[in-house]
C-alpha positions in Angstrom: -0.2 -0.1 -0.2 2.8 2.6 0.6 4.5 1.9 -2.8 0.7 2.4 -4.0 0.6 5.8 -2.3 3.8 7.1 -3.1 4.1 6.1 -6.9 4.0 9.7 -7.6 4.6 11.7 -11.1 5.5 15.7 -10.6 5.0 16.9 -14.2 1.4 18.2 -13.4 3.3 20.2 -10.6 1.2 23.5 -11.2 -2.0 21.3 -10.7 -0.7 19.6 -7.3 0.2 23.6 -6.0 -2.9 25.3 -7.2 -4.7 22.4 -4.9 -2.3 22.4 -2.2 -1.9 25.6 -1.3 -5.5 26.0 0.3 -4.0 22.8 2.7 -1.4 25.1 4.6 -4.1 27.9 5.3 -6.3 25.2 6.5 -3.8 23.8 8.8 -2.7 27.0 9.7 -5.9 27.8 10.8 -6.1 24.5 12.8 -3.0 25.0 14.5 -4.2 28.8 15.2 -7.4 27.9 16.4 -6.1 25.1 18.5 -3.0 27.2 20.2 -4.7 30.7 20.5 -8.7 30.4 20.4 -11.0 29.3 23.5 -11.7 25.6 23.6 -15.2 25.7 23.3 -17.1 23.3 21.6 -18.1 25.4 18.8 -14.3 26.1 18.5 -13.2 22.1 18.7 -15.9 21.7 15.7 -14.4 23.9 13.5 -10.5 23.0 14.2 -11.7 19.6 13.3 -13.8 20.7 10.5 -10.9 22.9 9.0 -8.1 20.4 9.2 -10.6 17.9 7.5 -11.1 20.2 4.6 -6.9 20.5 4.8 -6.6 16.8 4.5 -9.1 16.3 1.8 -7.3 19.1 -0.3 -4.4 18.0 0.3 -5.5 14.2 -1.1 -7.0 15.7 -3.9 -3.8 17.5 -4.6 -1.6 14.2 -4.0 -4.1 12.6 -6.8 -3.0 15.2 -9.2 0.3 14.1 -9.4 -0.3 10.1 -8.9 1.3 8.2 -11.6 -1.0 5.4 -11.9 -4.3 5.1 -11.7 -4.4 2.8 -8.7 -2.1 5.6 -6.8 -5.2 8.0 -8.1 -7.4 6.0 -6.7 -6.1 5.5 -3.0 -5.8 8.6 -2.9 -9.3 9.8 -3.9 -10.5 6.8 -1.2 -8.7 8.7 1.4 -10.2 12.2 0.1 -13.5 10.4 0.2 -13.5 8.9 3.9 -11.9 12.8 4.9 -15.1 14.3 2.9 -17.6 12.3 5.0 -16.2 12.7 8.3 -15.1 16.8 7.5 -19.1 17.7 6.4 -20.2 15.8 9.5 -18.0 18.0 11.6 -18.9 21.1 9.2 -22.5 20.7 10.1 -22.1 20.5 13.8 -20.0 23.2 13.8 -23.4 25.6 11.3 -25.3 23.7 14.4 -23.4 25.1 17.2 -22.6 28.4 15.2 -26.6 29.3 14.8 -27.5 27.5 18.3 -29.2 25.1 16.3 -27.7 22.5 18.5 -29.8 23.3 21.5 -33.3 22.1 20.3 -31.7 18.5 20.6 -29.6 16.7 23.3 -26.4 16.5 22.4 -25.7 12.6 22.4 -28.9 12.6 19.7 -27.1 15.4 17.7 -23.7 13.3 17.5 -25.6 10.1 16.6 -27.3 11.7 13.6 -24.8 13.2 12.9 -21.8 10.6 13.0 -23.6 7.4 13.1 -24.1 7.5 8.9 -20.3 9.1 8.8 -18.8 5.8 10.5 -21.1 3.6 9.0 -20.2 4.6 5.5 -16.3 4.6 6.7 -16.5 0.9 7.8 -18.3 0.4 4.1 -15.6 2.1 2.4 -13.2 0.0 4.5 -14.8 -2.9 2.8 -14.4 -1.4 -0.7 -18.4 -0.8 -1.2 -16.9 2.3 -2.9 -16.5 1.9 -6.4 -15.1 5.2 -8.8 -13.5 5.6 -12.0 -10.5 7.2 -12.4 -9.9 8.9 -16.1 -7.0 10.7 -17.4 -7.1 14.4 -18.1 -4.7 16.4 -19.7 -5.0 19.7 -17.1 -6.0 17.6 -13.9 -3.8 14.8 -14.3 -6.8 12.1 -12.9 -10.5 12.8 -12.5 -12.4 10.5 -10.6 -15.8 9.8 -11.1 -18.0 8.2 -8.7 -20.4 5.2 -10.3 -24.0 5.0 -9.6 -24.0 2.1 -7.2 -26.8 2.6 -4.5 -23.6 3.1 -2.2 -22.1 5.6 -3.8 -25.7 7.6 -4.6 -26.7 7.5 -0.4 -23.2 8.5 0.3 -22.5 11.4 -1.8 -26.6 12.1 -1.4 -25.7 12.5 2.6 -22.8 14.7 1.4 -24.5 16.4 -0.5 -27.6 17.4 1.8 -25.6 17.7 4.7 -23.0 20.6 2.6 -27.1 22.2 1.4 -28.3 21.8 5.2 -25.2 23.7 6.4 -25.4 26.3 3.9 -29.0 27.1 4.6 -28.4 27.3 8.7 -25.7 30.0 7.7 -27.5 32.2 5.4 -30.6 31.7 7.4 -28.6 33.0 10.4 -27.3 35.7 8.5 -30.9 37.1 7.6 -32.0 36.4 10.7 -29.4 38.3 12.9 -29.5 41.9 14.1 -28.7 44.5 11.3 -25.2 45.9 11.3 -24.3 43.5 14.3 -21.3 41.8 14.1 -22.6 38.9 14.6 -24.4 39.2 11.2 -20.9 40.1 9.5 -19.1 36.5 10.6 -22.6 34.9 9.6 -22.3 36.7 5.9 -19.2 36.1 5.6 -18.7 32.3 6.4 -22.1 31.5 4.4 -20.6 33.2 1.4 -17.3 31.6 1.9 -19.2 28.2 1.3 -22.0 29.2 -1.4 -19.0 30.1 -3.8 -17.3 26.6 -3.8 -20.6 25.0 -3.6 -22.1 26.4 -6.2 -18.2 26.5 -8.4 -18.3 22.7 -7.5 -21.8 21.8 -9.1 -21.3 23.8 -11.9 -17.9 22.9 -13.1 -18.5 18.9 -11.9 -22.2 18.4 -12.6 -23.9 21.2 -14.9 -21.2 21.7 -17.2 -20.0 17.8 -17.9 -23.4 16.8 -17.7 -26.3 19.4 -19.1 -23.7 21.3 -21.1 -21.2 18.3 -22.3 -17.9 20.2 -21.0 -15.2 18.3 -19.8 -15.3 18.4 -15.6 -13.7 21.0 -13.8 -12.6 19.1 -10.5 -12.3 22.4 -8.8 -14.6 22.1 -5.5 -11.7 20.9 -3.1 -9.5 23.8 -4.3 -12.2 26.2 -4.0 -12.9 25.7 -0.6 -10.1 27.7 0.0 -12.3 31.0 -0.5 -14.0 29.2 2.5 -11.2 29.5 4.6 -10.3 33.0 3.3 -14.2 34.1 4.5 -13.3 32.5 7.8 -10.0 34.5 8.2 -11.9 37.7 7.4 -14.4 37.1 9.9 -12.0 36.2 12.5 -9.5 39.2 12.4 -12.1 42.1 11.2 -15.1 40.7 13.4 -13.8 38.6 16.2 -15.5 35.1 15.1 -14.2 32.9 17.8 -12.5 35.4 19.7 -9.5 35.4 17.2 -6.4 37.1 18.2 -4.3 39.0 16.2 -2.4 36.7 13.5 -0.2 36.7 10.4 -3.0 37.1 8.1 -0.7 38.7 5.0 1.7 35.4 5.2 -1.1 33.0 5.0 -2.5 35.5 2.0 1.1 34.8 0.4 0.4 31.0 -0.2 -3.2 31.4 -1.6 -3.7 30.3 -4.8 -6.1 32.7 -5.6 -5.2 35.8 -6.4 -6.2 38.7 -3.9 -7.0 42.5 -4.0 -8.1 45.2 -1.4 -9.2 48.8 -3.4 -10.6 51.6 -1.3 -13.8 53.7 -2.0 -12.1 55.2 -5.1 -11.0 51.9 -6.8 -7.1 52.5 -5.6 -5.2 49.6 -4.9 -4.2 48.9 -1.3 -3.1 45.3 -0.9 -2.4 42.5 -3.2 -0.9 39.6 -2.3 1.6 37.3 -4.0 -0.5 35.4 -6.3 -2.0 38.5 -7.7 0.8 39.9 -8.6 2.5 37.3 -10.3 -0.8 36.2 -12.3 -0.4 39.9 -13.2 3.2 39.9 -14.0 3.5 43.6 -11.5 5.2 43.8 -8.2 3.4 45.3 -5.4 5.1 48.5 -5.3 3.9 48.8 -9.2 0.6 48.3 -7.8 0.2 50.4 -4.7 -2.1 53.3 -4.6 -2.9 53.3 -8.9 -6.7 52.8 -10.0 -7.5 49.2 -11.3 -8.6 50.4 -14.4 -5.4 52.4 -15.6 -3.1 49.6 -14.6 -5.1 46.4 -15.7 -6.3 48.2 -18.7 -10.0 47.1 -18.2 -12.1 47.9 -21.2 -14.1 50.8 -20.7 -17.3 49.1 -20.1 -16.1 46.7 -17.6 -14.4 48.9 -15.3 -17.7 51.2 -15.3 -19.4 48.5 -13.5 -20.1 49.6 -9.7 -19.2 46.3 -8.4 -15.3 47.5 -9.1 -15.4 50.8 -9.1 -17.7 51.7 -6.1 -18.1 48.7 -4.1 -21.5 48.2 -5.1 -22.6 50.0 -2.3 -22.4 46.9 0.1 -23.4 44.4 -1.5 -20.7 41.4 -2.8 -20.8 40.2 -6.8 -18.8 37.8 -8.9 -18.0 38.7 -12.4 -15.9 37.8 -15.1 -13.4 40.1 -16.9 -10.4 40.1 -19.0 -7.6 41.9 -17.6 -4.1 43.0 -20.0 -1.1 41.8 -17.8 2.1 44.2 -17.6 3.6 42.4 -20.7 0.1 42.8 -22.6 -1.1 38.9 -22.4 -5.1 38.6 -21.8 -6.2 36.7 -19.1 -10.1 36.0 -18.2 -10.6 35.8 -13.9 -13.8 35.5 -12.3 -13.9 38.1 -9.5 -15.7 37.1 -6.0 -16.3 40.5 -4.5 -16.9 41.3 -0.8 -17.0 44.7 1.1 -14.0 45.5 2.9 -14.9 46.7 6.7 -12.9 48.2 9.5 -12.6 47.3 13.0 -15.6 49.7 13.7 -18.1 48.1 11.1 -17.6 50.9 8.4 -17.1 49.5 4.9 -14.0 51.3 3.5 -13.6 49.2 0.3 -13.9 46.0 -1.5 -11.7 42.7 -1.6 -11.8 40.6 -4.4 -10.6 37.0 -4.8 -9.6 36.2 -8.4 -9.6 32.7 -10.0 -7.9 32.6 -13.2 -10.8 31.2 -15.9 -8.6 31.6 -19.1 -8.7 28.1 -20.1 -12.3 28.0 -19.2 -12.5 31.0 -21.5 -10.8 28.9 -23.9 -13.1 25.7 -23.3 -16.1 28.5 -24.2 -14.1 29.4 -27.1 -14.2 25.4 -28.3 -17.7 25.2 -27.1 -19.2 28.1 -29.6 -17.3 26.2 -32.3 -18.4 23.2 -31.5 -22.0 24.6 -31.4 -21.2 25.8 -34.8 -20.5 22.2 -35.9 -23.6 21.4 -34.2 -25.2 23.5 -36.3 -23.4 22.2 -39.5 -24.4 18.3 -38.4 -27.8 19.7 -38.0 -27.7 20.7 -41.6 -26.1 17.6 -42.9 -28.4 15.4 -40.9 -31.7 17.2 -41.8 -32.4 17.6 -38.0 -33.4 20.7 -36.4 -33.8 21.5 -32.8 -36.2 23.6 -30.5 -37.0 24.2 -26.8 -40.5 25.5 -25.3 -40.7 27.3 -22.5 -44.1 26.7 -20.8 -44.2 30.3 -18.7 -43.6 32.2 -21.5 -45.5 30.1 -24.4 -42.4 30.7 -26.9 -40.3 27.8 -28.7 -37.6 29.0 -30.2 -36.2 27.1 -33.0 -32.5 26.4 -34.4 -31.3 27.3 -37.9 -32.3 23.7 -39.4 -35.5 23.2 -37.9 -36.3 26.5 -39.3 -35.2 26.1 -42.7 -36.9 22.3 -42.6 -39.9 24.6 -42.5 -39.4 27.3 -44.9 -38.7 29.9 -42.6 -35.4 32.5 -42.3 -33.3 31.8 -39.4 -34.6 34.4 -37.9 -38.1 33.6 -37.7 -37.1 31.3 -34.5 -39.6 32.2 -32.5 -43.1 30.5 -32.5 -46.2 29.6 -30.1 -47.9 26.1 -30.3 -50.4 27.0 -32.0 -48.4 28.8 -35.0 -46.5 25.3 -34.8 -50.0 23.3 -35.4 -50.6 25.9 -38.6 -48.0 24.1 -40.3 -49.7 20.8 -40.2 -51.2 18.5 -43.0 -55.1 18.5 -42.3 -55.1 14.7 -42.6 -52.2 14.3 -40.0 -53.7 16.9 -37.5 -55.8 14.5 -35.6 -53.0 12.0 -35.1 -50.5 14.6 -33.7 -52.9 15.9 -31.3 -53.7 12.5 -30.3 -50.0 11.8 -29.8 -49.4 15.2 -28.1 -52.1 14.5 -25.0 -50.9 10.9 -24.6 -47.7 12.5 -24.2 -48.6 14.7 -21.7 -51.2 12.6 -19.8 -48.0 9.8 -18.9 -45.3 12.4 -19.0 -43.3 10.3 -21.6 -41.3 11.4 -24.5 -43.2 11.1 -27.6 -42.1 10.1 -31.4 -44.2 10.5 -34.2 -44.3 10.8 -38.2 -46.1 13.9 -39.6 -46.5 15.8 -42.7 -46.0 19.6 -42.9 -47.3 22.5 -45.5 -44.8 25.0 -46.0 -45.8 28.2 -46.9 -45.3 27.9 -50.4 -47.2 24.8 -50.7 -44.6 22.1 -50.7 -45.5 19.0 -48.7 -42.6 17.5 -46.2 -42.6 14.3 -44.3 -41.3 15.1 -40.1 -40.1 12.8 -37.7 -40.8 14.6 -34.2 -39.6 13.7 -31.1 -39.3 15.5 -27.8 -39.4 15.1 -24.2 -40.6 16.9 -21.3 -38.1 19.0 -19.0 -38.4 19.6 -14.9 -36.1 21.7 -12.5 -34.7 19.7 -9.3 -37.9 19.9 -7.5 -40.1 17.8 -10.3 -41.5 21.3 -11.4 -42.5 20.9 -15.2 -40.5 23.5 -16.9 -41.4 23.1 -20.6 -40.5 20.9 -23.5 -37.5 20.4 -25.9 -37.3 18.0 -29.1 -36.0 17.6 -32.8 -37.3 17.4 -36.3 -36.2 15.5 -38.8 -36.8 16.1 -42.2 -38.0 12.4 -43.9 -39.0 13.3 -46.9 -36.6 12.2 -49.5 -36.1 8.7 -47.1 -40.1 8.5 -47.4 -40.3 9.1 -51.2 -37.4 6.6 -51.6 -39.2 4.3 -49.7 -42.5 4.8 -51.7 -40.7 4.1 -54.7 -39.0 1.3 -53.5 -42.6 0.2 -52.4 -43.6 0.5 -55.9 -40.7 -1.3 -57.6 -41.2 -4.2 -55.2 -44.8 -4.5 -55.7 -44.2 -4.4 -59.7 -41.5 -6.9 -59.0 -43.8 -9.2 -57.1 -46.4 -9.0 -59.6 -43.6 -9.7 -62.5 -42.6 -12.8 -60.7 -45.9 -14.4 -60.1 -47.2 -13.5 -63.7 -45.3 -17.0 -65.1 -45.1 -20.2 -64.8 -41.3 -20.6 -63.8 -40.6 -21.5 -60.6 -38.3 -18.6 -58.3 -37.0 -18.9 -55.2 -34.3 -18.0 -52.8 -32.0 -19.2 -49.7 -29.8 -17.9 -47.7 -26.5 -19.4 -46.5 -28.7 -21.3 -43.5 -31.1 -23.3 -46.3 -33.7 -21.1 -45.1 -36.3 -19.9 -47.7 -36.1 -16.1 -48.3 -38.4 -15.5 -50.5 -40.6 -17.5 -53.5 -42.9 -16.8 -55.9 -46.6 -18.4 -56.2 -45.8 -21.0 -58.4 -43.0 -22.2 -56.3 -45.4 -22.3 -53.4 -48.3 -24.5 -55.5 -45.4 -26.9 -56.9 -43.6 -27.4 -53.2 -47.6 -28.3 -51.7 -48.3 -30.4 -54.5 -45.2 -32.3 -54.4 -44.5 -32.4 -50.4 -48.2 -31.6 -49.5 -47.2 -28.7 -47.8 -45.9 -25.2 -48.4 -42.3 -24.1 -46.9 -42.8 -20.4 -45.2 -40.4 -17.7 -45.5 -37.7 -18.5 -43.2 -38.6 -22.2 -43.3 -35.8 -24.9 -44.6 -36.0 -25.4 -48.3 -34.3 -29.1 -47.4 -37.3 -30.4 -45.8 -38.9 -33.4 -45.3 -40.8 -34.7 -48.5 -38.5 -35.0 -51.1 -36.1 -38.0 -51.6 -32.8 -38.4 -49.6 -30.9 -37.9 -52.8 -32.8 -34.7 -54.0 -31.8 -33.4 -50.8 -28.1 -34.6 -51.3 -28.2 -33.3 -54.6 -29.6 -29.7 -54.1 -27.4 -29.0 -51.1 -24.6 -29.3 -53.3 -26.3 -27.2 -55.9 -26.8 -24.5 -53.1 -23.4 -25.0 -51.8 -21.4 -24.5 -55.6 -24.2 -20.9 -55.8 -22.8 -19.8 -51.8 -19.2 -20.9 -53.2 -19.8 -17.9 -56.4 -20.6 -20.1 -59.0 -23.3 -19.5 -61.7 -24.8 -22.3 -63.2 -27.5 -24.6 -64.4 -28.8 -28.1 -63.8 -31.2 -30.1 -65.3 -33.7 -32.1 -62.6 -35.9 -35.1 -63.3 -38.4 -36.1 -61.4 -40.8 -39.0 -62.3 -43.7 -38.8 -59.8 -46.5 -37.2 -59.6 -45.7 -36.4 -63.1 -42.9 -36.5 -65.3 -41.2 -33.6 -65.5 -37.7 -32.2 -66.8 -36.4 -28.7 -64.9 -33.9 -26.7 -66.1 -32.6 -25.1 -62.7 -30.4 -21.8 -62.5 -28.4 -20.8 -59.4 -26.9 -17.4 -58.8 -25.0 -16.3 -55.8 -26.8 -13.3 -53.7 -24.1 -10.8 -52.9 -23.9 -7.7 -50.1 -20.8 -6.3 -51.2 -17.9 -8.8 -51.3 -19.8 -11.3 -49.2 -22.0 -14.0 -50.7 -25.5 -13.9 -48.7 -27.4 -16.6 -50.2 -28.4 -18.0 -53.5 -31.3 -16.6 -56.3 -32.9 -19.8 -57.9 -34.9 -20.1 -61.6 -36.3 -23.4 -62.4 -38.1 -23.4 -66.0 -40.1 -26.3 -67.1 -38.4 -28.3 -70.3 -40.5 -31.5 -70.1 -42.1 -30.8 -73.7 -38.4 -29.5 -74.9 -37.0 -32.9 -73.7 -39.5 -35.1 -75.4 -38.9 -33.3 -78.6 -35.3 -33.6 -78.2 -36.0 -37.6 -77.9 -38.1 -37.6 -81.3 -35.7 -35.3 -83.3 -32.8 -38.1 -81.3 -34.4 -40.5 -82.7 -36.0 -39.7 -85.6 -32.5 -37.9 -86.7 -31.0 -42.0 -85.5 -33.5 -43.9 -87.9 -32.7 -41.2 -90.5 -28.9 -41.7 -90.1 -29.6 -45.7 -89.9 -31.2 -45.0 -93.4 -28.7 -43.3 -95.1 -25.6 -45.5 -93.6 -27.4 -48.7 -95.1 -28.5 -47.0 -98.5 -25.2 -45.7 -98.7 -23.6 -49.0 -98.3 -26.2 -50.7 -100.9 -26.2 -47.8 -102.9 -22.1 -48.1 -103.3 -22.5 -52.1 -104.3 -24.3 -51.0 -107.8 -22.0 -48.4 -108.5 -19.0 -50.4 -108.0 -20.1 -52.9 -110.4 -21.0 -49.5 -112.8 -17.7 -48.2 -112.7 -16.0 -52.2 -113.1 -18.4 -52.4 -116.5 -17.8 -48.8 -117.1 -13.8 -49.6 -117.3 -13.9 -52.6 -119.0 -16.3 -51.2 -121.8 -13.5 -48.2 -122.5 -10.9 -51.0 -123.1 -13.2 -53.1 -125.5 -15.1 -50.1 -127.0 -13.2 -48.5 -129.7 -15.7 -45.6 -131.0 -14.4 -42.1 -129.6 -17.7 -41.1 -129.4 -19.1 -44.1 -127.0 -15.8 -44.0 -125.2 -16.3 -40.1 -124.2 -19.7 -41.6 -122.9 -18.5 -44.0 -121.1 -15.8 -41.6 -119.6 -18.7 -38.9 -118.5 -20.6 -41.8 -116.8 -17.4 -43.5 -114.8 -17.0 -39.5 -113.4 -20.2 -39.0 -112.3 -20.3 -42.1 -110.7 -17.4 -41.6 -109.0 -18.6 -38.3 -107.7 -22.1 -40.0 -106.3 -19.5 -42.9 -104.7 -17.5 -40.3 -102.9 -20.9 -38.5 -101.9 -21.9 -41.6 -100.4 -18.6 -42.6 -98.9 -19.0 -38.8 -97.1 -22.4 -39.7 -95.5 -20.7 -42.9 -94.5 -17.5 -40.9 -92.8 -19.6 -38.5 -91.3 -22.2 -41.1 -89.9 -18.8 -43.1 -88.6 -17.8 -40.5 -87.0 -20.9 -39.5 -85.0 -21.8 -42.8 -84.0 -17.7 -43.8 -83.2 -17.9 -45.7 -79.9 -15.7 -44.1 -76.6 -12.8 -46.3 -77.4 -9.6 -44.6 -76.3 -6.0 -45.6 -76.3 -2.9 -44.1 -76.3 -1.9 -43.1 -79.5 1.6 -42.0 -81.2 1.4 -38.7 -82.7 4.0 -39.1 -85.2 2.8 -42.8 -86.1 -0.6 -41.3 -86.7 0.5 -38.8 -89.0 2.2 -41.1 -91.2 -0.3 -43.2 -91.5 -2.7 -40.5 -92.7 -0.2 -39.2 -94.9 0.3 -42.8 -96.4 -3.4 -43.2 -96.8 -3.4 -39.7 -99.3 -0.4 -40.9 -101.4 -2.6 -41.9 -104.3 -4.8 -38.3 -104.3 -4.0 -36.2 -107.0 -1.1 -33.5 -106.4 0.5 -35.0 -103.4 3.5 -35.6 -105.3 3.8 -31.8 -105.6 3.5 -31.2 -102.1 6.7 -30.4 -100.0 5.2 -31.6 -96.2 7.3 -30.8 -93.0 6.7 -32.3 -89.8 7.7 -30.2 -86.4 7.3 -31.1 -82.7 6.3 -33.7 -80.7 5.1 -34.5 -77.0 6.5 -35.2 -73.6 3.0 -36.6 -72.3 1.3 -40.2 -73.2 -1.8 -38.8 -75.5 -4.8 -40.9 -75.2 -8.0 -40.6 -77.2 -10.0 -41.9 -80.1 -8.1 -43.1 -83.0 -10.8 -43.5 -85.4 -12.0 -39.7 -85.0 -8.3 -38.5 -84.6 -7.9 -39.8 -88.0 -10.6 -38.5 -89.8 -10.1 -35.2 -88.4 -6.1 -35.3 -89.6 -7.2 -37.0 -93.3 -9.7 -34.8 -93.9 -7.5 -31.5 -93.3 -4.3 -32.6 -95.0 -6.6 -33.6 -98.0 -8.3 -30.6 -98.5 -4.4 -28.8 -98.3 -3.3 -31.3 -100.9 -6.8 -31.1 -103.4 -6.8 -26.7 -102.7 -3.0 -26.3 -103.5 -2.3 -23.6 -105.2 -1.2 -24.8 -109.3 0.7 -21.6 -109.8 3.0 -22.5 -107.1 6.2 -24.8 -107.7 6.6 -25.9 -104.0 3.2 -26.0 -102.6 3.8 -26.6 -99.0 2.0 -27.9 -96.2 3.5 -27.9 -92.4 2.3 -30.1 -89.4 3.1 -28.6 -86.0 2.5 -30.2 -82.6 2.9 -29.0 -78.8 1.8 -29.4 -75.8 0.1 -26.8 -73.9 -0.9 -27.1 -70.0 -3.5 -30.1 -70.4 -4.0 -29.7 -74.3 -2.2 -31.2 -77.0 -2.1 -28.7 -80.3 -2.1 -29.7 -84.0 -1.3 -27.0 -86.4 -1.8 -27.7 -90.3 -0.5 -24.5 -92.1 -0.7 -24.6 -96.1 0.2 -22.2 -99.2 -2.7 -23.1 -101.2 -5.4 -20.9 -102.5 -7.2 -19.8 -99.5 -10.6 -18.3 -99.4 -12.2 -15.5 -98.4 -11.8 -14.4 -94.5 -15.9 -13.7 -94.7 -16.2 -17.2 -95.3 -14.7 -17.7 -91.6 -17.9 -18.8 -89.7 -18.9 -21.1 -92.5 -16.7 -23.3 -93.5 -17.6 -26.1 -91.2 -21.0 -26.1 -92.3 -22.8 -29.2 -94.2 -21.9 -28.7 -97.9 -20.4 -25.2 -97.8 -18.0 -25.1 -100.5 -15.6 -21.7 -100.0 -14.0 -22.4 -103.3 -15.4 -23.5 -106.7 -12.3 -24.5 -108.2 -11.9 -28.0 -107.1 -14.4 -30.7 -106.9 -15.4 -31.4 -103.4 -18.7 -32.9 -101.3 -18.5 -30.0 -99.0 -18.3 -32.7 -96.1 -14.8 -32.3 -95.4 -14.9 -29.5 -92.8 -18.1 -30.7 -91.7 -16.6 -33.8 -90.4 -13.3 -32.2 -88.7 -15.9 -30.2 -86.5 -18.0 -32.7 -86.0 -14.8 -35.0 -84.7 -13.0 -32.2 -82.6 -16.3 -31.5 -80.9 -17.4 -35.4 -79.9 -13.3 -34.9 -78.4 -14.5 -32.2 -76.4 -11.5 -29.7 -77.8 -11.9 -26.5 -80.0 -10.9 -25.3 -83.6 -9.8 -22.1 -84.8 -9.3 -21.4 -88.7 -7.6 -18.3 -90.8 -7.2 -18.0 -94.5 -7.2 -15.2 -97.1 -7.7 -15.8 -100.4 -4.6 -16.6 -102.4 -2.5 -17.2 -98.9 -3.5 -20.1 -97.9 -4.6 -21.8 -94.7 -4.1 -22.4 -91.0 -6.0 -24.7 -88.8 -5.1 -25.3 -85.1 -6.8 -28.3 -83.3 -6.5 -28.3 -79.5 -7.8 -31.6 -77.8 -7.6 -32.7 -74.4 -4.2 -34.5 -73.7 -5.9 -37.7 -72.0 
């Protein structure tokens, strides 16, 4: 505990001295009363009171230089303990000084005063008192008692004893005989106790709670004013039969500035603190007029309280003084008549408290008020206060703007406010106000107003009643928020919502959305009916979509679908249901995002049953047609081969040139027909190729394909090169790939340029990620680039210079798609063509 108490930091020395100086005054007064004044009950009570006052102020000063919150809390606990007994002895002194103690027995009096104090001390020893210690830039530490029941009772008791003591002293003053010494004693004690009590209430309660200004803990230091007043009462008016003492020495250690002037406002005395604050030596002040020395503004120095003593009445003013160096400081001056031993008023005594920092805070407060106006303008929220005594409400600038008024039109009666109400909303507003008056509770309601220019605005009004400390109703204050833009936006949103609802319900498709807990967010009517038809009950909003009534396989499947959407995937799935009817559905899943976060999935289901059935019919029809073509082609090729054979034999036996010419024409036509039928067979062979995969040697496959083309016309002229190889194994359908290669190479040979001496065909092979790529580049006749999108169509021929069936590239495209690959083509007329085929490596 010793280590905690003396863990100190003297960085806040000025604040420490500000709080500590009154301690020496009170300790000196305690010694003086004990050693030199008569030993009676009243004097003993006062001596112990000022001793405890000094201890209270001393512990407060120690808290200011505490290095840690623990040390500050320890000193504040000691301070609280001394405060409880201090007020008990203070009230005991007041009761004895005012003779109220004679109205009850000594034991009862002591029991009423000290039993609560002792009880509080025991509870504090048991650490029932709780405080919040906060760091403060000026005061180092500020202690805030927490609002527990014990703390409320204890500080309430301290407050009540303080108020009772103050009431006793003022009551005694007003009842004392006029111009009597005891009346002067009572006045000094009452005034000296009033100033710190009111200062403490304002600085530590009113400013932080009502005005939201940081707490200024000056109650303890301000009690030095009471000590000064008591000293004056002792010296001038014989309080407690005081002999002469070193009053000047005590004044020099007081932190507040003390100044005494005569009736002409000439300076007669200034203590050390006053001289230091104004940067003068006393010799420079004595005998001079105050307004000449301190350059007080003309409108200030003419105040009676500073010039002529205010005719014997005390006063308190805040004024701005100029120091010797020209620096301007603000001070609160607490003044009282300066009376000599004969009771004659000879001047004014004033205690000066430096409030420069407080004024700076007031300036900050003014800036905050400006910012508050700006904040109200941004928030479109005005404020107002209605005083019941005057019946006038004062509106803020923003409140005036909301109601379409100029800022100077800021005072209105209740009836004037009602005149802005929309007629349709007036009854509801009156009902809300009547209910609030009956219950005395804060009210909140929405209404419309009509400005003077006829514009209608939507308002949200809130208000609270204001009472004084006695519970008397003083007025009402509140705010008015202009919510017109929000209401209009909500109306538009509601309109859009209604349109959206009509849109999603005016369809036979199913629409619904699901959150990440697989609960239904919303659904359209068609979805609800479908679910009820399938499961016997509908899914309510917020209900589980993976509900009973579906098969386990369906639930597992849809959970996977939802999880994919929650992962950010956009996709479609086909779902088949056999009961209660055979239905195919195409379901789209789309993530719902809130910023970067996916919060659910939007789903859309379309009935594709008719499409599926038609596809099946079309597939069956195509299959039948392909079977017919395949068989017909095979059947037709047999007689065609016979015809070609007969034509060949006839050409050798018949010598007639005309007949031979006709036979040649018959042979060419027959070969052309045979090529067409062979193309049909190839198309169907590729389309119906079974999923038979094997490891393929690309180089060998290219060689085998080229070998098949050796007898083709123009092959011998081609300069064919192969480049590249594969490092990985290549697994695919050999039949389909051979068809792809053969048709591309056959086109390159067939459509070579006859004008070139060396037609070329370059075949390139390379590997890319999980793909194998083949490029076939020739310098043939090529074709116009406008045909690039049509070259893979059935029977399309980009060039008429060579005969062909128009099925070659169609076969290539079918084969590439069958293997899950892609093909790109480039060509320019007269400059050749380039085909790039990309296939899966495995």
